[in-house]
N, C-alpha and C positions, 0 to 999 in steps of 0.2 A: 638579667632581671631576677629578682627573688621569687622563689616558689611560694605557694600559699602558706605552707608550714613555716618557711623561713620568715616571712613577713609577720606571721602570728607570734612566733617565738622571739625573734630578734628585734622587731620594730626597726628603728633607725640607729641602733646601737653598734653597728659595725660587726667585725668578725667575732665569732663566738667559739667557746670551748664546750665540749661534752664533759661534764663534771661527774656524772653518775649514769649508770645504765643497769636496768634490772629487767629480767625476763621471767615471766611466770605464766601459768595456764591462762590463756585468753587475755594477757596484758603485756604491754611493753611500757616501761616507765623510763623517762629520761630527765636529766637535769642539765640545763645549759646556763652559761654565764658569759657576758662579754669579757674578752681578754683584758680590757682596760679596768675591769672591776670584778674579779672572780667571786666576790661576796654577794653580788647582785644576781642571785640564782632564780631561774624560772623552772619549776618542776611540772611535768605533764605526764598523764597516764593515758595511753592509747588502749581503749577497751575493745572487746570483741576482736582481738588481734590474732592473726594467723601468720606465723613466721614462714617466709618464703625461702630465704637463704641467709647464710652467714659466711663471710669470707674473712680470713685473717692472713696477713703476710707472714711468710716464713723467713723473711730477710731481716726482720727487725732485731734489735738488741733488747734484753729484758726491760731496760728503762723505758723503751718505747710503748710498752703495754700499760704503763702506769698512767692513770687519769690525772689531769685533764688531757683530752685529745682535741686537736684542731678540727673543727667541722669544715670540711672542704665543700661539701654539697649535701643538702637535705631536700630531696625532691618529693613532690606530692602530686598525685593525679586522682581525681574523683573516679570511682568505679560505678558501673551500672546498678549495683545493689545499694548504693548510698555510702558505702565505706570508701576509704581512700587507700591507694597504694603509696607507700613511703619507701624511700631508699636513702639511708643515712651513710655517707661516705666520710671516713675520718683518716684517710691515708693508709693506715695499717689494718683497718677493720672496715668492713662494709656489711650493713644489715638491711635486708629488704623484708617488708611485711605489709599486710593489709589490715586495716583497723578503722574504727570510728575516728573522726577528727577530735582531738583532745580539748579539754577545758583546762585552762592554765591556773596555776597558783604560784604567786611570787612568795619567796621566803627571804 
């Protein structure tokens, strides 16, 4: 079953790719698109973000770190303070953070 954030970002458009990732003070920004149409991009910004962890595989080849990345799982759990805990797993990279649920903008 899709997580809350997967349903919000992906709808019923199948598997998606992470096409862009940006980290800044108090923000995580991502852009995703269905593999069937990488021009159909949804960009979101997670506000009040606190980065919990970043993991990257040391087994990959340099080509593996070039976007887009396959989104294997993007979990989300509401926290007691109203923010959400997110875990984005893309095979060679995993990012965990707490933030507000995003508002989307299609491009």
